N, CA, C, O and the ligand as a Tripos MOL2 file, in Angstrom:
@<TRIPOS>MOLECULE
protein
  241   239    61     0     0
PROTEIN
NO_CHARGES

@<TRIPOS>ATOM
      1 N          -5.0900  -66.6990  -46.9870 N.3       1 MET1
      2 CA         -6.3890  -67.5880  -46.8990 C.3       1 MET1
      3 C          -7.2920  -67.1330  -47.9550 C.2       1 MET1
      4 O          -7.5880  -65.9390  -47.9990 O.2       1 MET1
      5 N          -7.7510  -67.9400  -48.7900 N.am      2 THR2
      6 CA         -8.7700  -67.6970  -49.7740 C.3       2 THR2
      7 C         -10.1850  -68.0650  -49.2980 C.2       2 THR2
      8 O         -10.5450  -69.2080  -49.0150 O.2       2 THR2
      9 N         -10.9100  -67.0070  -49.2480 N.am      3 THR3
     10 CA        -12.3460  -67.3230  -48.9090 C.3       3 THR3
     11 C         -13.2460  -66.7890  -50.0560 C.2       3 THR3
     12 O         -12.7170  -66.2870  -51.0470 O.2       3 THR3
     13 N         -14.4270  -66.8730  -49.9560 N.am      4 ILE4
     14 CA        -15.3680  -66.4770  -51.0070 C.3       4 ILE4
     15 C         -15.4090  -64.8950  -51.1460 C.2       4 ILE4
     16 O         -14.9490  -64.1700  -50.2640 O.2       4 ILE4
     17 N         -15.9760  -64.4160  -52.2850 N.am      5 GLU5
     18 CA        -15.9370  -62.9940  -52.5380 C.3       5 GLU5
     19 C         -16.9580  -62.5300  -51.6320 C.2       5 GLU5
     20 O         -17.9260  -63.2360  -51.3500 O.2       5 GLU5
     21 N         -16.7620  -61.2380  -51.1090 N.am      6 PRO6
     22 CA        -17.6130  -60.6440  -50.2190 C.3       6 PRO6
     23 C         -19.0530  -60.4530  -50.8060 C.2       6 PRO6
     24 O         -20.0470  -60.6680  -50.1120 O.2       6 PRO6
     25 N         -19.1290  -60.0510  -52.0830 N.am      7 TRP7
     26 CA        -20.5340  -59.8600  -52.6260 C.3       7 TRP7
     27 C         -21.3440  -61.0750  -52.7220 C.2       7 TRP7
     28 O         -22.5740  -61.0230  -52.7030 O.2       7 TRP7
     29 N         -20.5940  -62.3230  -52.8410 N.am      8 LEU8
     30 CA        -21.2090  -63.5720  -52.9030 C.3       8 LEU8
     31 C         -21.6810  -63.9120  -51.4970 C.2       8 LEU8
     32 O         -22.8330  -64.3220  -51.3590 O.2       8 LEU8
     33 N         -20.9440  -63.7840  -50.5250 N.am      9 ARG9
     34 CA        -21.2060  -63.9680  -49.1360 C.3       9 ARG9
     35 C         -22.5370  -63.2260  -48.7030 C.2       9 ARG9
     36 O         -23.3880  -63.6790  -47.9380 O.2       9 ARG9
     37 N         -22.5520  -62.0300  -49.3250 N.am     10 GLU10
     38 CA        -23.6870  -61.0660  -48.9330 C.3      10 GLU10
     39 C         -24.9620  -61.6430  -49.3270 C.2      10 GLU10
     40 O         -25.9340  -61.4700  -48.5930 O.2      10 GLU10
     41 N         -25.0730  -62.3540  -50.4750 N.am     11 ILE11
     42 CA        -26.3210  -62.6800  -50.9310 C.3      11 ILE11
     43 C         -26.7430  -64.1220  -50.5570 C.2      11 ILE11
     44 O         -27.8920  -64.5150  -50.7600 O.2      11 ILE11
     45 N         -25.7650  -64.9150  -49.9950 N.am     12 LEU12
     46 CA        -26.0850  -66.1810  -49.5780 C.3      12 LEU12
     47 C         -26.6820  -66.2100  -48.1450 C.2      12 LEU12
     48 O         -26.3820  -65.3930  -47.2750 O.2      12 LEU12
     49 N         -27.5810  -67.2630  -47.9830 N.am     13 ARG13
     50 CA        -28.2890  -67.3720  -46.6370 C.3      13 ARG13
     51 C         -28.1030  -68.8550  -46.2850 C.2      13 ARG13
     52 O         -27.9750  -69.7530  -47.1170 O.2      13 ARG13
     53 N         -28.1020  -69.0040  -44.9490 N.am     14 CYS14
     54 CA        -28.0860  -70.3550  -44.2650 C.3      14 CYS14
     55 C         -29.2430  -71.1610  -44.8060 C.2      14 CYS14
     56 O         -30.3730  -70.6750  -44.7670 O.2      14 CYS14
     57 N         -29.0380  -72.3250  -45.2930 N.am     15 PRO15
     58 CA        -30.2520  -73.2240  -45.7750 C.3      15 PRO15
     59 C         -30.9170  -73.7620  -44.4950 C.2      15 PRO15
     60 O         -32.0580  -74.2020  -44.6280 O.2      15 PRO15
     61 N         -30.3900  -73.7830  -43.3490 N.am     16 SER16
     62 CA        -31.1170  -74.1880  -42.1440 C.3      16 SER16
     63 C         -32.0040  -73.2000  -41.3830 C.2      16 SER16
     64 O         -33.0860  -73.5000  -40.8800 O.2      16 SER16
     65 N         -31.4360  -72.0000  -41.3520 N.am     17 CYS17
     66 CA        -32.2410  -70.8950  -40.6390 C.3      17 CYS17
     67 C         -32.5070  -69.6010  -41.3880 C.2      17 CYS17
     68 O         -33.3180  -68.7740  -40.9730 O.2      17 CYS17
     69 N         -31.8020  -69.4460  -42.5060 N.am     18 GLY18
     70 CA        -32.1050  -68.2860  -43.4100 C.3      18 GLY18
     71 C         -31.3960  -67.0070  -43.0790 C.2      18 GLY18
     72 O         -31.6990  -65.9500  -43.6330 O.2      18 GLY18
     73 N         -30.3940  -67.1090  -42.1170 N.am     19 GLN19
     74 CA        -29.6430  -65.9620  -41.7540 C.3      19 GLN19
     75 C         -28.4500  -65.7740  -42.5790 C.2      19 GLN19
     76 O         -28.0360  -66.7100  -43.2630 O.2      19 GLN19
     77 N         -27.8500  -64.6080  -42.5680 N.am     20 ALA20
     78 CA        -26.6870  -64.3510  -43.2860 C.3      20 ALA20
     79 C         -25.3710  -64.9320  -42.5800 C.2      20 ALA20
     80 O         -25.3410  -65.4060  -41.4440 O.2      20 ALA20
     81 N         -24.2480  -64.8060  -43.4930 N.am     21 PHE21
     82 CA        -23.0180  -65.5170  -42.9290 C.3      21 PHE21
     83 C         -22.0030  -64.4170  -42.6330 C.2      21 PHE21
     84 O         -22.1100  -63.2890  -43.1150 O.2      21 PHE21
     85 N         -21.0020  -64.7960  -41.8090 N.am     22 SER22
     86 CA        -19.7930  -64.0640  -41.6590 C.3      22 SER22
     87 C         -18.6700  -65.1240  -41.9770 C.2      22 SER22
     88 O         -18.8580  -66.3390  -42.0220 O.2      22 SER22
     89 N         -17.4510  -64.4640  -42.1950 N.am     23 ASP23
     90 CA        -16.3680  -65.2650  -42.5950 C.3      23 ASP23
     91 C         -15.8020  -66.0070  -41.3660 C.2      23 ASP23
     92 O         -15.5700  -65.3680  -40.3400 O.2      23 ASP23
     93 N         -15.5810  -67.2770  -41.4300 N.am     24 GLY24
     94 CA        -15.0870  -68.0320  -40.2910 C.3      24 GLY24
     95 C         -13.9080  -68.8340  -40.7260 C.2      24 GLY24
     96 O         -13.3900  -68.7420  -41.8380 O.2      24 GLY24
     97 N         -13.5210  -69.6320  -39.7610 N.am     25 GLN25
     98 CA        -12.3180  -70.5050  -40.0100 C.3      25 GLN25
     99 C         -12.4730  -71.7760  -39.2590 C.2      25 GLN25
    100 O         -12.9080  -71.7950  -38.1080 O.2      25 GLN25
    101 N         -12.0870  -72.9270  -39.9690 N.am     26 ALA26
    102 CA        -12.2180  -74.2010  -39.3290 C.3      26 ALA26
    103 C         -10.9640  -74.3800  -38.4470 C.2      26 ALA26
    104 O          -9.9400  -73.7030  -38.5400 O.2      26 ALA26
    105 N         -11.1750  -75.3310  -37.6270 N.am     27 PRO27
    106 CA        -10.0480  -75.6850  -36.6970 C.3      27 PRO27
    107 C          -8.6630  -75.9870  -37.4430 C.2      27 PRO27
    108 O          -7.5700  -75.7450  -36.9310 O.2      27 PRO27
    109 N          -8.8370  -76.5310  -38.6830 N.am     28 ASP28
    110 CA         -7.5990  -76.7330  -39.4690 C.3      28 ASP28
    111 C          -7.1810  -75.5670  -40.2990 C.2      28 ASP28
    112 O          -6.3090  -75.7140  -41.1560 O.2      28 ASP28
    113 N          -7.7150  -74.4960  -40.1070 N.am     29 GLY29
    114 CA         -7.4190  -73.2640  -40.8310 C.3      29 GLY29
    115 C          -8.1090  -72.9600  -42.0870 C.2      29 GLY29
    116 O          -7.9170  -71.8710  -42.6280 O.2      29 GLY29
    117 N          -8.9210  -73.8610  -42.6130 N.am     30 SER30
    118 CA         -9.5970  -73.6760  -43.8950 C.3      30 SER30
    119 C         -10.7120  -72.7260  -43.6910 C.2      30 SER30
    120 O         -11.2360  -72.6080  -42.5830 O.2      30 SER30
    121 N         -11.1160  -72.0050  -44.7830 N.am     31 PRO31
    122 CA        -12.1270  -71.0190  -44.6920 C.3      31 PRO31
    123 C         -13.5480  -71.6490  -44.5690 C.2      31 PRO31
    124 O         -13.8910  -72.6610  -45.1800 O.2      31 PRO31
    125 N         -14.3170  -70.9600  -43.7370 N.am     32 GLU32
    126 CA        -15.7640  -71.4260  -43.6080 C.3      32 GLU32
    127 C         -16.6550  -70.2710  -43.7070 C.2      32 GLU32
    128 O         -16.2310  -69.1170  -43.6510 O.2      32 GLU32
    129 N         -17.9120  -70.5810  -43.8560 N.am     33 LEU33
    130 CA        -18.9500  -69.5040  -43.7000 C.3      33 LEU33
    131 C         -19.6250  -69.8500  -42.4610 C.2      33 LEU33
    132 O         -20.1220  -70.9680  -42.3230 O.2      33 LEU33
    133 N         -19.6810  -68.8870  -41.4670 N.am     34 TRP34
    134 CA        -20.3240  -69.0230  -40.2630 C.3      34 TRP34
    135 C         -21.5820  -68.4060  -40.2910 C.2      34 TRP34
    136 O         -21.6890  -67.2420  -40.6760 O.2      34 TRP34
    137 N         -22.7140  -69.1820  -39.8570 N.am     35 CYS35
    138 CA        -24.0950  -68.6030  -39.8160 C.3      35 CYS35
    139 C         -24.0850  -67.7770  -38.6820 C.2      35 CYS35
    140 O         -23.4300  -68.0410  -37.6730 O.2      35 CYS35
    141 N         -24.9310  -66.5920  -38.8460 N.am     36 GLU36
    142 CA        -25.0780  -65.6810  -37.7450 C.3      36 GLU36
    143 C         -26.3070  -65.9760  -36.9180 C.2      36 GLU36
    144 O         -26.5380  -65.3060  -35.9120 O.2      36 GLU36
    145 N         -27.0890  -66.9350  -37.2990 N.am     37 GLY37
    146 CA        -28.3710  -67.1620  -36.7620 C.3      37 GLY37
    147 C         -28.3060  -68.5780  -35.9580 C.2      37 GLY37
    148 O         -28.9510  -68.7190  -34.9190 O.2      37 GLY37
    149 N         -27.5400  -69.5610  -36.4630 N.am     38 CYS38
    150 CA        -27.4540  -70.7760  -35.7500 C.3      38 CYS38
    151 C         -25.9570  -71.1490  -35.6120 C.2      38 CYS38
    152 O         -25.1010  -70.3250  -35.9340 O.2      38 CYS38
    153 N         -25.6320  -72.3350  -35.1540 N.am     39 ASP39
    154 CA        -24.2960  -72.5900  -34.8780 C.3      39 ASP39
    155 C         -23.5180  -73.4140  -35.9030 C.2      39 ASP39
    156 O         -22.5140  -74.0630  -35.6100 O.2      39 ASP39
    157 N         -24.0640  -73.3420  -37.1510 N.am     40 LEU40
    158 CA        -23.4390  -74.1930  -38.1930 C.3      40 LEU40
    159 C         -22.4200  -73.4280  -38.9260 C.2      40 LEU40
    160 O         -22.5440  -72.2210  -39.1310 O.2      40 LEU40
    161 N         -21.4400  -74.1010  -39.3130 N.am     41 ALA41
    162 CA        -20.4110  -73.6590  -40.2280 C.3      41 ALA41
    163 C         -20.2480  -74.4450  -41.5060 C.2      41 ALA41
    164 O         -20.1090  -75.6680  -41.4980 O.2      41 ALA41
    165 N         -20.2700  -73.7070  -42.6130 N.am     42 TYR42
    166 CA        -20.1130  -74.3530  -43.9580 C.3      42 TYR42
    167 C         -18.8600  -74.2120  -44.4170 C.2      42 TYR42
    168 O         -18.2660  -73.1430  -44.2770 O.2      42 TYR42
    169 N         -18.2890  -75.3070  -45.0410 N.am     43 ARG43
    170 CA        -16.9780  -75.2630  -45.5970 C.3      43 ARG43
    171 C         -16.9890  -74.5090  -47.0210 C.2      43 ARG43
    172 O         -17.9850  -74.4520  -47.7420 O.2      43 ARG43
    173 N         -15.9390  -74.0300  -47.2710 N.am     44 VAL44
    174 CA        -15.7370  -73.4690  -48.7040 C.3      44 VAL44
    175 C         -14.6400  -74.1800  -49.3780 C.2      44 VAL44
    176 O         -13.4760  -74.1760  -48.9790 O.2      44 VAL44
    177 N         -15.1090  -74.8390  -50.5060 N.am     45 ASP45
    178 CA        -14.3170  -75.8450  -51.2140 C.3      45 ASP45
    179 C         -13.8480  -75.2520  -52.5710 C.2      45 ASP45
    180 O         -14.5520  -75.3000  -53.5790 O.2      45 ASP45
    181 N         -12.6120  -74.6900  -52.5310 N.am     46 GLY46
    182 CA        -12.1090  -74.1120  -53.7290 C.3      46 GLY46
    183 C         -12.7850  -72.8390  -54.1220 C.2      46 GLY46
    184 O         -12.9390  -72.4730  -55.2880 O.2      46 GLY46
    185 N         -13.1930  -72.1650  -53.0100 N.am     47 GLY47
    186 CA        -13.9130  -70.9150  -53.3130 C.3      47 GLY47
    187 C         -15.4130  -71.0390  -53.4600 C.2      47 GLY47
    188 O         -16.1330  -70.0410  -53.4960 O.2      47 GLY47
    189 N         -15.8690  -72.2530  -53.5440 N.am     48 ILE48
    190 CA        -17.2860  -72.5890  -53.6600 C.3      48 ILE48
    191 C         -17.7480  -72.9310  -52.2880 C.2      48 ILE48
    192 O         -17.1940  -73.8590  -51.6980 O.2      48 ILE48
    193 N         -18.7900  -72.2130  -51.6820 N.am     49 PRO49
    194 CA        -19.3880  -72.6430  -50.4190 C.3      49 PRO49
    195 C         -20.2500  -73.7290  -50.5570 C.2      49 PRO49
    196 O         -21.0830  -73.7520  -51.4630 O.2      49 PRO49
    197 N         -20.1200  -74.7250  -49.6640 N.am     50 VAL50
    198 CA        -20.9830  -76.0290  -49.6830 C.3      50 VAL50
    199 C         -22.1250  -75.7790  -48.6500 C.2      50 VAL50
    200 O         -21.9930  -76.0160  -47.4490 O.2      50 VAL50
    201 N         -23.2160  -75.2980  -49.2020 N.am     51 LEU51
    202 CA        -24.3350  -74.9060  -48.3020 C.3      51 LEU51
    203 C         -25.2430  -76.1510  -48.2280 C.2      51 LEU51
    204 O         -26.3450  -76.1240  -48.7770 O.2      51 LEU51
    205 N         -24.8220  -77.2160  -47.5790 N.am     52 LEU52
    206 CA        -25.6720  -78.3160  -47.3120 C.3      52 LEU52
    207 C         -25.7170  -78.5830  -45.9200 C.2      52 LEU52
    208 O         -24.6610  -78.7580  -45.3100 O.2      52 LEU52
    209 N         -26.8690  -78.6390  -45.3160 N.am     53 VAL53
    210 CA        -26.9460  -78.8380  -43.8050 C.3      53 VAL53
    211 C         -26.2310  -80.1430  -43.3680 C.2      53 VAL53
    212 O         -25.6050  -80.2120  -42.3100 O.2      53 VAL53
    213 N         -26.3560  -81.1640  -44.2310 N.am     54 ASP54
    214 CA        -25.8790  -82.4230  -43.9280 C.3      54 ASP54
    215 C         -24.3230  -82.4660  -43.8200 C.2      54 ASP54
    216 O         -23.7250  -83.3090  -43.1500 O.2      54 ASP54
    217 N         -23.6650  -81.3750  -44.6170 N.am     55 GLU55
    218 CA        -22.3160  -81.2630  -44.6290 C.3      55 GLU55
    219 C         -21.7580  -80.3470  -43.6550 C.2      55 GLU55
    220 O         -20.5600  -80.3540  -43.3730 O.2      55 GLU55
    221 N         -22.6810  -79.4850  -43.0860 N.am     56 ALA56
    222 CA        -22.1020  -78.4520  -42.1660 C.3      56 ALA56
    223 C         -21.6340  -79.0100  -40.9090 C.2      56 ALA56
    224 O         -21.9500  -80.1360  -40.5260 O.2      56 ALA56
    225 N         -20.8570  -78.1880  -40.2490 N.am     57 ARG57
    226 CA        -20.2250  -78.5740  -39.0290 C.3      57 ARG57
    227 C         -20.8600  -77.6610  -37.9460 C.2      57 ARG57
    228 O         -21.0960  -76.4740  -38.1740 O.2      57 ARG57
    229 N         -21.1080  -78.2150  -36.8490 N.am     58 SER58
    230 CA        -21.6520  -77.5890  -35.7020 C.3      58 SER58
    231 C         -20.4330  -76.8700  -34.9150 C.2      58 SER58
    232 O         -19.4220  -77.4770  -34.5620 O.2      58 SER58
    233 N         -20.6550  -75.5720  -34.7020 N.am     59 ARG59
    234 CA        -19.5460  -74.9160  -33.9130 C.3      59 ARG59
    235 C         -19.7670  -75.0510  -32.4160 C.2      59 ARG59
    236 O         -18.9650  -74.6130  -31.5910 O.2      59 ARG59
    237 N         -20.8960  -75.6820  -32.1070 N.am     60 GLY60
    238 CA        -21.1580  -75.9880  -30.6390 C.3      60 GLY60
    239 C         -21.4570  -74.7040  -29.8840 C.2      60 GLY60
    240 O         -21.6970  -74.7390  -28.6770 O.2      60 GLY60
    241 ZN        -28.1240  -70.9270  -39.7600 Zn       61 ZN61
@<TRIPOS>BOND
     1     1     2 1
     2     2     3 1
     3     3     4 2
     4     3     5 am
     5     5     6 1
     6     6     7 1
     7     7     8 2
     8     7     9 am
     9     9    10 1
    10    10    11 1
    11    11    12 2
    12    11    13 am
    13    13    14 1
    14    14    15 1
    15    15    16 2
    16    15    17 am
    17    17    18 1
    18    18    19 1
    19    19    20 2
    20    19    21 am
    21    21    22 1
    22    22    23 1
    23    23    24 2
    24    23    25 am
    25    25    26 1
    26    26    27 1
    27    27    28 2
    28    27    29 am
    29    29    30 1
    30    30    31 1
    31    31    32 2
    32    31    33 am
    33    33    34 1
    34    34    35 1
    35    35    36 2
    36    35    37 am
    37    37    38 1
    38    38    39 1
    39    39    40 2
    40    39    41 am
    41    41    42 1
    42    42    43 1
    43    43    44 2
    44    43    45 am
    45    45    46 1
    46    46    47 1
    47    47    48 2
    48    47    49 am
    49    49    50 1
    50    50    51 1
    51    51    52 2
    52    51    53 am
    53    53    54 1
    54    54    55 1
    55    55    56 2
    56    55    57 am
    57    57    58 1
    58    58    59 1
    59    59    60 2
    60    59    61 am
    61    61    62 1
    62    62    63 1
    63    63    64 2
    64    63    65 am
    65    65    66 1
    66    66    67 1
    67    67    68 2
    68    67    69 am
    69    69    70 1
    70    70    71 1
    71    71    72 2
    72    71    73 am
    73    73    74 1
    74    74    75 1
    75    75    76 2
    76    75    77 am
    77    77    78 1
    78    78    79 1
    79    79    80 2
    80    79    81 am
    81    81    82 1
    82    82    83 1
    83    83    84 2
    84    83    85 am
    85    85    86 1
    86    86    87 1
    87    87    88 2
    88    87    89 am
    89    89    90 1
    90    90    91 1
    91    91    92 2
    92    91    93 am
    93    93    94 1
    94    94    95 1
    95    95    96 2
    96    95    97 am
    97    97    98 1
    98    98    99 1
    99    99   100 2
   100    99   101 am
   101   101   102 1
   102   102   103 1
   103   103   104 2
   104   103   105 am
   105   105   106 1
   106   106   107 1
   107   107   108 2
   108   107   109 am
   109   109   110 1
   110   110   111 1
   111   111   112 2
   112   111   113 am
   113   113   114 1
   114   114   115 1
   115   115   116 2
   116   115   117 am
   117   117   118 1
   118   118   119 1
   119   119   120 2
   120   119   121 am
   121   121   122 1
   122   122   123 1
   123   123   124 2
   124   123   125 am
   125   125   126 1
   126   126   127 1
   127   127   128 2
   128   127   129 am
   129   129   130 1
   130   130   131 1
   131   131   132 2
   132   131   133 am
   133   133   134 1
   134   134   135 1
   135   135   136 2
   136   135   137 am
   137   137   138 1
   138   138   139 1
   139   139   140 2
   140   139   141 am
   141   141   142 1
   142   142   143 1
   143   143   144 2
   144   143   145 am
   145   145   146 1
   146   146   147 1
   147   147   148 2
   148   147   149 am
   149   149   150 1
   150   150   151 1
   151   151   152 2
   152   151   153 am
   153   153   154 1
   154   154   155 1
   155   155   156 2
   156   155   157 am
   157   157   158 1
   158   158   159 1
   159   159   160 2
   160   159   161 am
   161   161   162 1
   162   162   163 1
   163   163   164 2
   164   163   165 am
   165   165   166 1
   166   166   167 1
   167   167   168 2
   168   167   169 am
   169   169   170 1
   170   170   171 1
   171   171   172 2
   172   171   173 am
   173   173   174 1
   174   174   175 1
   175   175   176 2
   176   175   177 am
   177   177   178 1
   178   178   179 1
   179   179   180 2
   180   179   181 am
   181   181   182 1
   182   182   183 1
   183   183   184 2
   184   183   185 am
   185   185   186 1
   186   186   187 1
   187   187   188 2
   188   187   189 am
   189   189   190 1
   190   190   191 1
   191   191   192 2
   192   191   193 am
   193   193   194 1
   194   194   195 1
   195   195   196 2
   196   195   197 am
   197   197   198 1
   198   198   199 1
   199   199   200 2
   200   199   201 am
   201   201   202 1
   202   202   203 1
   203   203   204 2
   204   203   205 am
   205   205   206 1
   206   206   207 1
   207   207   208 2
   208   207   209 am
   209   209   210 1
   210   210   211 1
   211   211   212 2
   212   211   213 am
   213   213   214 1
   214   214   215 1
   215   215   216 2
   216   215   217 am
   217   217   218 1
   218   218   219 1
   219   219   220 2
   220   219   221 am
   221   221   222 1
   222   222   223 1
   223   223   224 2
   224   223   225 am
   225   225   226 1
   226   226   227 1
   227   227   228 2
   228   227   229 am
   229   229   230 1
   230   230   231 1
   231   231   232 2
   232   231   233 am
   233   233   234 1
   234   234   235 1
   235   235   236 2
   236   235   237 am
   237   237   238 1
   238   238   239 1
   239   239   240 2
@<TRIPOS>SUBSTRUCTURE
     1 MET1         2 RESIDUE 1 A MET
     2 THR2         6 RESIDUE 1 A THR
     3 THR3        10 RESIDUE 1 A THR
     4 ILE4        14 RESIDUE 1 A ILE
     5 GLU5        18 RESIDUE 1 A GLU
     6 PRO6        22 RESIDUE 1 A PRO
     7 TRP7        26 RESIDUE 1 A TRP
     8 LEU8        30 RESIDUE 1 A LEU
     9 ARG9        34 RESIDUE 1 A ARG
    10 GLU10       38 RESIDUE 1 A GLU
    11 ILE11       42 RESIDUE 1 A ILE
    12 LEU12       46 RESIDUE 1 A LEU
    13 ARG13       50 RESIDUE 1 A ARG
    14 CYS14       54 RESIDUE 1 A CYS
    15 PRO15       58 RESIDUE 1 A PRO
    16 SER16       62 RESIDUE 1 A SER
    17 CYS17       66 RESIDUE 1 A CYS
    18 GLY18       70 RESIDUE 1 A GLY
    19 GLN19       74 RESIDUE 1 A GLN
    20 ALA20       78 RESIDUE 1 A ALA
    21 PHE21       82 RESIDUE 1 A PHE
    22 SER22       86 RESIDUE 1 A SER
    23 ASP23       90 RESIDUE 1 A ASP
    24 GLY24       94 RESIDUE 1 A GLY
    25 GLN25       98 RESIDUE 1 A GLN
    26 ALA26      102 RESIDUE 1 A ALA
    27 PRO27      106 RESIDUE 1 A PRO
    28 ASP28      110 RESIDUE 1 A ASP
    29 GLY29      114 RESIDUE 1 A GLY
    30 SER30      118 RESIDUE 1 A SER
    31 PRO31      122 RESIDUE 1 A PRO
    32 GLU32      126 RESIDUE 1 A GLU
    33 LEU33      130 RESIDUE 1 A LEU
    34 TRP34      134 RESIDUE 1 A TRP
    35 CYS35      138 RESIDUE 1 A CYS
    36 GLU36      142 RESIDUE 1 A GLU
    37 GLY37      146 RESIDUE 1 A GLY
    38 CYS38      150 RESIDUE 1 A CYS
    39 ASP39      154 RESIDUE 1 A ASP
    40 LEU40      158 RESIDUE 1 A LEU
    41 ALA41      162 RESIDUE 1 A ALA
    42 TYR42      166 RESIDUE 1 A TYR
    43 ARG43      170 RESIDUE 1 A ARG
    44 VAL44      174 RESIDUE 1 A VAL
    45 ASP45      178 RESIDUE 1 A ASP
    46 GLY46      182 RESIDUE 1 A GLY
    47 GLY47      186 RESIDUE 1 A GLY
    48 ILE48      190 RESIDUE 1 A ILE
    49 PRO49      194 RESIDUE 1 A PRO
    50 VAL50      198 RESIDUE 1 A VAL
    51 LEU51      202 RESIDUE 1 A LEU
    52 LEU52      206 RESIDUE 1 A LEU
    53 VAL53      210 RESIDUE 1 A VAL
    54 ASP54      214 RESIDUE 1 A ASP
    55 GLU55      218 RESIDUE 1 A GLU
    56 ALA56      222 RESIDUE 1 A ALA
    57 ARG57      226 RESIDUE 1 A ARG
    58 SER58      230 RESIDUE 1 A SER
    59 ARG59      234 RESIDUE 1 A ARG
    60 GLY60      238 RESIDUE 1 A GLY
    61 ZN61       241 GROUP 0 **** ****
């Protein structure tokens, strides 16, 4: 599974709440960034995280 580089994940913050991310996985197995502050999950498209609240998935 290809996810983003750890150094890049370290500097990114959730556009919704400003918290850091951890590595996550979508139900279909694709990589996601999971916010540690809220329940949003951001998809990683070809190694590029899509940090758009409108595009984020709620983990419930
Ligand atoms: Zn968040």
